[in-house]
N, C-alpha and C positions, 0 to 999 in steps of 0.2 A: 505491500498502502503506499503511496507517497502522501508523504505531511510536510506541511509546510510549521516549522516553529516559528512557536509569535513570543520561546524565548529561548538563552543561549543552554544549551543540555549537553553538560556532559563527560564526554567524550562518544554526542552522540557529533556534534554541531554546534554553531549560532542563530543569531535570531535572525529570522527571512529566507536559512538556507531551506530548499526541497530535494529532501532523502526520501534512498527507496525504502523503510524501513517491516520487518514484519508485521501483514494483521494480528497477530496476537495482546504483541508490545505495545503497535496501535494504539487496540480495541478497552486494552485494557491499566498502560499506565502514558499514553501521551494523548489522549485525548480528556480522558478525567480529568487527568493534574492540571489539563489548559496548558499543557505545552505548549498545545502544535495544532492546527486542526485540516483535514484532513488537505488536499492541492486537489480541488475544482475550476473549471471555466472562472468563478466569481470571487473565490480566495488569490490565483492565480492574478487575480488583475488588481485588486483590493492592493492587495502586494507590493506590484507594479505601482500604481496611486501613490500610496505609501513610500519607498524609494523615491519613486518625484518630490513628496511632499519633504521631506529628509534632505535631501539635496540642494534641493533651493532654500531652505532654512539658515543651511549652512552656509552656502553660496553668501545670504546675508548675512547671517553675521562673521564672514569674513571682509566684505566688503564695509559692514563698517567697526569693523577695530582696525583697519587701512587706514579710513576715517578715521580714526581718532588717534591715532600711531604720526597722522602727517598735520592735525593740530597740537597734539604733544612737543612735535617737536617743537614747534615756533614757541611755545610757549617757554616763558620761566615765574616758577615761585621761592619767597624768601621765606628763608625760616630766621629765626633768630634765638642767638643761646648765649648761658652768660661766659663771660671769659676763666678759662682755670690757668696754667700757667702755661710757659711764653708758646705763646698766640693761639693754647689749642680749646675745642669749644669743651666747656666744665661738662663735664659727662660725652655725650653724643646723640646729632643724629640715627634713629631708627626709619624704618622704612614705617610707622603707624604713625609719627610728627611728617612721617609727606602725605601720608596719606589723608591723613585729617588737613595740614594745609594747600590739597589742592582740591577740597570738597570749597572752603575757606575763601581763596582764588581765584580761581576759573573756575570755582562750579562742575568742580568737576568730577565725578564719583572713583575714585581705585579701589581695590579690591587686597591692604597691604599684605596681602597672600600673593599677588600678583608681583608686589617688585620687585628688584633681582639683587640685591644691592651688602657692599658690608658698612657697616655702623660708618657715619663719615664723622672724626672729627678734627676736624680742621677747618682754617674759614674763606671761603671763597665759593666759586662753581664749580660745580659737582652735577655734569653728570647723570642721572640712575635710568639703569632698562627697567622696562615696564615689560611686564609679559600679558601684551592686551587676545589671545589669540597661542595655540600651540603653532599659526606660520607666520607671526606678529610681535615681531620684537619695538618695542618704542623707546623712546633715546626725549627723559626729559628734564631740562638742566636746575640748576637747586641749587640759588645763594644762599651761600650764609654769610649769617651777622651777627657782631658782635649787638648787644641787649647796652 
């Protein structure tokens, strides 16, 4: 019997795969557990439409990430910190502060987990990488000033 998997099934296949399985396995495990449906024409068409929709959504997300990366590359944020010894920052500027300042100054919400950086411990202009999408990396300039 041919089935279309609705979920990933260990040692069998991934979601959306069309597989040939034994009739008993399909009737007694895959269909009752809602892990898959029978691969008839209607279900194949639904799968095709679903895959097209997923591809369209993925492309829209990629385009949005590219647009945001281009916008961020022209922007600069300013973070003020206390001065410590030898002109160094008292403490450090972490991704949390950069995320908060980006929201305040540019009104752009960036998750702190997407900011790829080492803590900044000196004053001046630093470039910070932001992973907006698996294929898109943006660069934001951060000006660290003394309070």
